[in-house]
C-alpha positions in Angstrom: -7.6 16.9 -30.2 -5.6 18.1 -33.2 -5.9 21.8 -34.1 -4.6 23.4 -37.3 -4.2 27.1 -37.5 -3.4 28.8 -40.9 -1.9 32.3 -41.2 -3.1 33.5 -44.6 -0.2 35.3 -46.1 3.5 34.5 -45.8 4.8 38.0 -46.5 5.8 40.6 -43.9 2.4 40.9 -42.3 2.0 37.2 -41.9 5.5 36.7 -40.5 4.6 39.3 -37.9 1.4 37.5 -36.9 2.7 34.0 -36.8 4.9 34.4 -33.6 1.9 35.8 -31.8 -0.2 32.7 -32.6 2.7 30.4 -31.8 2.5 31.7 -28.2 -1.3 32.0 -28.1 -2.1 28.5 -29.3 1.0 26.6 -28.4 -0.5 23.2 -28.8 -1.7 23.8 -32.4 0.0 23.0 -35.6 0.6 26.3 -37.4 1.1 26.8 -41.2 1.3 29.7 -43.6 -1.4 29.7 -46.4 -0.2 31.4 -49.5 -1.4 30.6 -53.0 1.1 33.0 -54.7 4.3 32.0 -53.1 6.6 29.0 -53.7 5.8 26.2 -51.3 8.4 25.2 -48.7 9.1 26.6 -45.3 9.7 30.0 -43.8 10.6 30.7 -40.1 10.1 27.1 -39.3 6.5 26.8 -40.7 5.3 25.1 -43.8 3.8 27.2 -46.6 0.7 25.5 -48.1 -2.0 26.3 -50.6 -5.6 26.9 -49.5 -6.6 23.5 -50.9 -3.7 21.9 -49.1 -4.9 23.5 -45.9 -8.4 22.2 -46.4 -7.0 18.7 -47.1 -4.8 18.4 -44.0 -6.7 16.3 -41.5 -7.4 18.0 -38.2 -10.3 18.0 -35.7 -10.4 21.8 -35.5 -9.2 24.5 -38.0 -9.0 28.3 -37.9 -7.4 31.0 -40.0 -5.8 34.4 -39.3 -5.9 36.6 -42.3 -2.6 38.5 -42.3 -3.0 40.4 -45.5 -2.5 44.2 -45.5 -4.9 44.9 -48.4 -8.3 45.2 -46.9 -10.3 44.2 -50.0 -8.2 41.0 -50.2 -8.9 40.4 -46.5 -12.6 40.6 -47.2 -12.4 38.2 -50.1 -10.4 35.7 -48.0 -12.8 36.1 -45.1 -15.7 35.2 -47.4 -13.7 32.2 -48.7 -13.2 31.0 -45.1 -16.9 31.5 -44.3 -17.9 29.4 -47.4 -15.6 26.6 -46.2 -16.9 27.0 -42.7 -13.5 27.8 -41.3 -13.7 30.2 -38.4 -11.4 33.2 -38.1 -9.1 33.4 -35.1 -8.0 36.6 -33.3 -4.2 37.0 -33.1 -3.3 39.1 -30.0 0.0 40.0 -28.5 0.4 39.5 -24.8 1.3 43.2 -24.5 -2.0 44.5 -25.9 -3.9 46.7 -23.4 -7.7 46.5 -23.5 -9.8 48.4 -21.1 -13.6 48.4 -20.4 -16.5 47.6 -22.8 -14.5 47.0 -25.9 -16.2 44.7 -28.6 -14.1 43.3 -31.4 -15.6 41.2 -34.2 -13.8 38.1 -35.5 -10.4 38.0 -37.2 -8.5 40.9 -35.6 -4.7 41.0 -35.7 -3.5 43.0 -32.7 0.3 43.6 -32.7 2.5 44.2 -29.7 1.9 47.4 -27.6 -1.5 48.2 -29.1 -3.8 50.0 -26.7 -7.7 49.9 -26.8 -9.2 52.1 -24.1 -12.9 52.0 -23.1 -16.3 51.8 -24.8 -15.0 51.0 -28.3 -16.8 49.0 -31.1 -14.5 47.4 -33.7 -15.6 45.5 -36.8 -14.3 42.4 -38.6 -10.7 41.6 -39.5 -9.2 44.8 -37.8 -5.5 45.2 -38.2 -3.8 47.2 -35.5 0.0 47.4 -36.0 2.8 48.1 -33.4 2.2 50.9 -30.9 -1.1 52.0 -32.5 -4.0 53.1 -30.2 -7.7 53.7 -30.2 -9.1 56.0 -27.5 -12.6 56.0 -25.9 -16.0 55.9 -27.6 -14.7 55.1 -31.1 -16.6 53.1 -33.7 -14.5 51.3 -36.2 -15.9 49.5 -39.3 -14.9 46.3 -40.9 -11.5 45.6 -42.5 -9.9 48.7 -41.2 -6.1 48.9 -41.0 -3.9 50.9 -38.6 -0.2 51.2 -39.6 2.4 51.3 -36.8 2.0 54.2 -34.4 -1.4 55.3 -35.7 -3.1 57.4 -33.0 -6.9 57.7 -33.0 -8.4 59.8 -30.3 -11.8 59.7 -28.6 -15.3 59.8 -30.3 -13.9 59.0 -33.8 -15.9 57.1 -36.4 -14.0 55.1 -39.0 -15.7 53.5 -42.0 -15.1 50.1 -43.6 -11.8 49.6 -45.4 -10.2 52.8 -44.2 -6.4 53.0 -43.7 -4.7 55.1 -41.1 -1.0 55.5 -41.9 2.1 55.1 -39.8 2.4 57.8 -37.1 -0.9 59.6 -38.2 -3.0 61.4 -35.6 -6.7 61.6 -35.8 -8.2 64.4 -33.6 -11.1 63.7 -31.3 -14.6 63.7 -32.8 -13.6 63.2 -36.4 -15.3 61.0 -39.0 -13.2 59.0 -41.5 -15.2 57.8 -44.4 -15.3 54.3 -45.8 -12.2 53.5 -48.0 -10.4 56.7 -47.0 -6.7 56.8 -46.6 -4.8 58.9 -44.0 -1.2 59.3 -45.0 1.9 58.6 -42.9 2.3 61.3 -40.3 -0.8 63.2 -41.2 -2.7 65.2 -38.5 -6.4 64.9 -39.2 -8.4 67.9 -37.9 -11.4 67.7 -40.1 -13.7 64.9 -41.3 -12.4 62.9 -44.3 -14.9 61.9 -47.0 -15.2 58.3 -48.2 -12.5 57.2 -50.6 -10.4 60.3 -50.1 -6.7 60.3 -49.4 -5.4 63.0 -47.0 -1.8 63.9 -46.2 0.1 66.6 -44.2 -0.4 68.7 -41.1 -3.1 69.7 -41.0 -4.3 66.9 -43.3 -5.7 67.9 -46.7 -6.9 65.9 -49.7 -4.0 64.7 -51.9 -4.0 66.4 -55.2 -2.2 65.2 -58.4 -0.2 67.7 -60.3 
């Protein structure tokens, strides 16, 4: 049986996810899908357009959406659904997952991510290097954790939220949909939807 896996996005995020899938689905043919980059090859894999991907003959196909922008991830997930192409989870062998963790389709879990117990995670979750989610968290769809993001227990995170590199979210906090937690921020209070917070303790970003 021939299997074709497409990593949507040939930029830095995609080039970090491709090696995980190369190990995970060793017998599959793997390509990058990128409609905005010159066609050719990168890191030994072809770059094709979406239409090219659809036209390549294969008995089974799947896509990993390796795009950092969450709204774009959602649009591409809808495109895949329309074409009846399933999303595949990309998971490093070093990921630690404990008890009663549910993750919806399309996650990208980078090396040394830790998911402890009793966690619910939505669609197309991106967890970058060394990030973690502690117990009893609820995470929405299209959420992104930058490298080293630390989310402690009983935290709720809304759809499309972004947790920056090295940020720490205190236990029991709610992060609203579309909120952004800046790099290195320490979140000690709830963050409203769409708000960007920075600093220690984290406060809403204000423009001068």
